[in-house]
C-alpha positions in Angstrom: 166.4 -10.3 -28.6 166.4 -12.4 -31.8 169.9 -11.9 -33.0 169.0 -12.7 -36.6 166.4 -9.9 -36.8 167.9 -6.7 -38.2 165.0 -4.7 -36.7 165.6 -6.1 -33.2 169.3 -5.7 -33.4 169.0 -2.1 -34.6 166.5 -1.3 -31.9 168.7 -2.8 -29.2 171.6 -0.6 -30.3 169.4 2.5 -30.3 167.9 1.7 -26.9 171.3 1.1 -25.4 173.0 4.0 -27.1 175.4 1.6 -28.8 176.9 2.7 -32.1 178.6 0.0 -34.1 182.2 0.8 -34.6 183.4 0.7 -38.2 187.0 0.6 -37.1 186.4 -2.6 -35.1 184.4 -4.1 -37.9 181.2 -4.3 -36.0 178.9 -5.5 -38.8 176.6 -8.0 -37.1 175.4 -11.0 -39.0 171.6 -11.0 -39.1 170.8 -13.8 -41.6 169.7 -17.2 -40.3 170.4 -19.0 -43.5 174.1 -17.8 -43.5 174.4 -18.5 -39.8 173.3 -22.1 -40.4 175.7 -22.5 -43.4 178.6 -21.3 -41.2 177.8 -23.8 -38.3 177.2 -26.6 -40.8 180.5 -25.9 -42.5 182.3 -26.0 -39.2 181.0 -29.5 -38.5 181.0 -28.9 -34.7 180.4 -32.0 -32.5 179.2 -32.2 -29.0 182.0 -31.1 -26.6 184.2 -29.6 -29.2 186.3 -26.7 -27.9 185.7 -23.7 -30.3 187.5 -20.3 -30.4 185.5 -17.3 -31.6 187.1 -14.0 -32.4 184.8 -10.9 -32.3 181.5 -12.4 -31.1 179.8 -9.1 -31.1 176.2 -9.5 -29.9 176.6 -13.3 -29.9 174.6 -14.6 -32.8 177.3 -17.1 -33.8 178.2 -17.8 -30.2 174.6 -18.8 -29.5 174.5 -21.1 -32.5 177.7 -22.8 -31.6 176.5 -23.4 -28.0 173.3 -24.9 -29.5 175.5 -27.3 -31.4 177.1 -28.5 -28.1 180.4 -26.6 -28.4 182.4 -25.2 -25.5 183.1 -21.7 -26.7 185.9 -19.3 -25.8 184.9 -15.9 -27.2 187.4 -13.1 -27.4 185.9 -9.6 -27.7 187.8 -6.4 -27.8 184.8 -4.1 -27.2 184.3 -3.8 -23.4 180.6 -3.1 -23.7 179.9 -6.2 -25.8 182.2 -8.4 -23.8 180.5 -7.3 -20.6 177.0 -8.2 -21.7 177.6 -11.4 -23.7 177.7 -14.1 -21.0 174.5 -12.9 -19.2 172.7 -12.2 -22.5 173.2 -15.8 -23.5 172.1 -17.2 -20.1 175.5 -17.6 -18.5 176.1 -21.1 -19.8 178.9 -23.2 -18.3 180.1 -23.9 -21.8 180.9 -20.2 -22.5 184.0 -18.3 -21.6 184.2 -14.6 -22.6 187.5 -12.9 -22.6 187.7 -9.1 -23.1 190.9 -8.7 -25.1 192.4 -7.7 -28.4 193.0 -10.9 -30.3 196.3 -9.5 -31.6 197.6 -8.9 -28.1 197.0 -12.5 -26.8 199.9 -14.6 -25.7 199.2 -17.3 -28.2 201.6 -19.9 -26.7 199.6 -20.0 -23.5 196.2 -19.2 -25.0 196.2 -22.0 -27.6 197.7 -24.5 -25.2 194.2 -25.6 -24.1 193.8 -27.3 -27.5 191.0 -25.8 -29.6 189.3 -28.0 -32.1 188.2 -25.2 -34.4 188.1 -21.5 -34.8 184.7 -20.2 -36.1 184.4 -16.4 -36.4 183.0 -13.4 -38.2 186.4 -11.7 -38.4 186.7 -7.8 -38.3 187.5 -6.6 -41.8 190.3 -4.2 -40.8 192.5 -6.8 -39.1 191.0 -10.1 -40.0 193.8 -11.3 -42.2 196.4 -10.5 -39.6 194.4 -12.3 -36.9 193.9 -15.3 -39.0 197.5 -15.6 -40.1 198.8 -15.3 -36.5 196.4 -18.0 -35.3 196.6 -20.4 -38.2 200.4 -20.4 -38.5 200.9 -21.0 -34.8 202.1 -24.6 -34.0 199.1 -25.1 -31.6 196.5 -23.8 -34.1 193.1 -25.5 -34.3 192.8 -28.1 -37.0 190.0 -26.2 -38.7 188.9 -22.6 -39.3 185.6 -21.4 -40.6 185.6 -17.6 -41.0 183.7 -14.8 -42.6 186.1 -12.4 -44.3 185.9 -9.8 -47.1 185.4 -11.4 -50.6 188.7 -10.1 -51.9 190.5 -11.5 -48.9 188.9 -14.9 -49.5 190.1 -14.8 -53.1 193.7 -14.1 -51.9 193.5 -17.0 -49.5 192.5 -19.5 -52.2 194.3 -18.0 -55.2 196.0 -20.4 -57.5 199.5 -19.9 -59.0 199.4 -17.2 -61.7 196.2 -15.7 -60.4 196.1 -11.9 -60.0 195.1 -12.4 -56.3 198.0 -14.7 -55.6 200.1 -13.3 -52.7 201.9 -13.9 -49.5 198.8 -14.5 -47.3 197.4 -17.2 -49.6 200.8 -18.9 -50.1 201.3 -19.0 -46.3 197.9 -20.4 -45.5 198.1 -23.0 -48.3 201.3 -24.3 -46.9 199.4 -25.8 -43.9 195.8 -25.8 -44.9 193.4 -26.8 -47.6 191.5 -23.6 -48.4 187.8 -23.9 -49.5 185.4 -21.1 -50.4 182.1 -22.1 -48.9 179.8 -19.3 -49.9 179.7 -15.7 -51.0 177.7 -13.5 -48.5 175.8 -10.4 -49.5 176.2 -7.1 -47.6 172.4 -7.3 -46.8 173.1 -10.2 -44.5 174.7 -7.8 -42.0 173.6 -4.8 -39.9 175.0 -2.2 -40.5 175.6 -3.2 -44.1 179.3 -3.3 -45.0 180.5 -1.5 -48.1 181.9 -4.7 -49.6 180.8 -8.3 -50.0 181.9 -11.2 -47.7 182.7 -14.9 -48.0 182.8 -17.9 -45.8 186.1 -19.7 -46.0 187.1 -23.1 -44.5 190.7 -24.0 -43.7 191.6 -27.7 -43.0 195.0 -28.4 -41.6 197.3 -30.7 -43.5 201.0 -31.7 -43.2 203.4 -29.7 -45.4 206.4 -32.0 -44.9 208.9 -29.2 -44.3 211.4 -29.4 -41.4 211.7 -26.5 -38.9 214.7 -25.0 -40.7 213.0 -25.4 -44.2 210.0 -23.6 -42.8 212.1 -20.7 -41.8 213.5 -20.5 -45.3 210.0 -20.8 -46.7 208.7 -17.8 -44.8 211.8 -15.7 -45.3 211.7 -16.4 -49.1 208.0 -15.7 -49.6 208.0 -12.6 -47.4 210.8 -11.1 -49.4 209.7 -12.3 -52.8 206.1 -10.9 -52.5 207.5 -7.5 -51.6 208.7 -7.5 -55.3 206.0 -9.7 -56.8 206.3 -8.1 -60.3 210.0 -8.8 -60.6 211.6 -12.1 -61.8 212.6 -14.3 -58.9 216.3 -14.4 -59.9 216.5 -10.7 -59.8 214.7 -10.5 -56.5 217.0 -13.0 -54.8 220.2 -11.6 -56.2 219.6 -8.5 -54.2 218.0 -10.1 -51.2 219.2 -9.2 -47.7 220.4 -11.6 -45.0 219.7 -14.5 -44.4 218.8 -14.9 -48.1 221.9 -13.1 -49.5 224.2 -15.4 -51.4 226.7 -15.5 -54.3 225.7 -15.9 -57.9 227.1 -19.4 -57.9 225.2 -20.5 -54.9 222.0 -19.0 -56.2 222.4 -20.7 -59.5 222.9 -24.0 -57.6 219.7 -23.4 -55.6 217.6 -22.8 -58.7 219.1 -25.9 -60.4 218.4 -28.1 -57.4 214.9 -26.9 -56.9 214.0 -27.0 -60.6 212.7 -23.4 -60.4 213.1 -21.0 -63.4 214.7 -17.8 -62.2 212.7 -15.9 -64.8 209.4 -16.8 -63.1 207.7 -14.2 -60.9 206.7 -15.0 -57.3 202.9 -15.3 -58.0 203.5 -18.0 -60.6 205.1 -20.5 -58.3 203.0 -23.2 -56.8 203.1 -24.2 -53.1 205.2 -27.3 -54.1 207.7 -25.1 -55.9 208.1 -22.8 -52.9 208.7 -25.8 -50.8 211.3 -27.1 -53.2 213.0 -23.8 -53.2 213.0 -23.7 -49.4 214.5 -27.2 -49.3 217.2 -26.2 -51.8 218.2 -23.1 -49.7 218.3 -25.3 -46.6 220.5 -28.0 -48.3 222.9 -25.5 -50.0 223.4 -23.3 -46.9 223.8 -26.3 -44.6 226.3 -27.9 -46.9 228.6 -24.9 -46.6 228.4 -24.8 -42.7 
């Protein structure tokens, strides 16, 4: 079967009684040009260890293997997982794991040391999968993923943008986020109801200590639950461990150089880091 042929993919599904599951995000990529753009963007070298989430029928898996990658493919659907290895010729460089990516023990799973994650992520849980993988200490240095267009916009949103939110702020802490290409629905079978985009993440050092990182995630998690409110008002009513006196909060805003009248989506990544460092300094000074 030619995996970039919509007709052949559709016929295989019909002949094998396979009905793509919308809940699992089974929209198979069937465009050779987009496939090449993804693999080019990933910059895979011979022998690179690549993680793929949701390989489906294996169109991206096959392309990665042709680039010389050693691929670990995690597929939740038992029927697809069961056929993938043999369908691609049972190469030594391919390991297929039938599992829910959200149920993996990431400490052990990522310990092998993946160089990259290259995936057409399922729409319904793609953001959650990406965040859990990307924010893990042993995460790959590079991600190239297909996601919904609006999700891609959130990942790369700048301070003050309507799409600015928790997921983008979190990813931008550790990664440079680049939108590679918008992808039309016609590039998939079955066609999804929304557009997609290819996004690349490149790991960078954020410079926060472990304790400062804890403040960063606690702060942003709480703040973006109240994104339309001023930051001062949000933090004055914050629960533990963010709860503090008016005097201490005023000191934190002064030390970080943050205007308490600003709203969460207006702060840059550097400002969130400054606020996290100030929380860490002020609270540690009182201990």
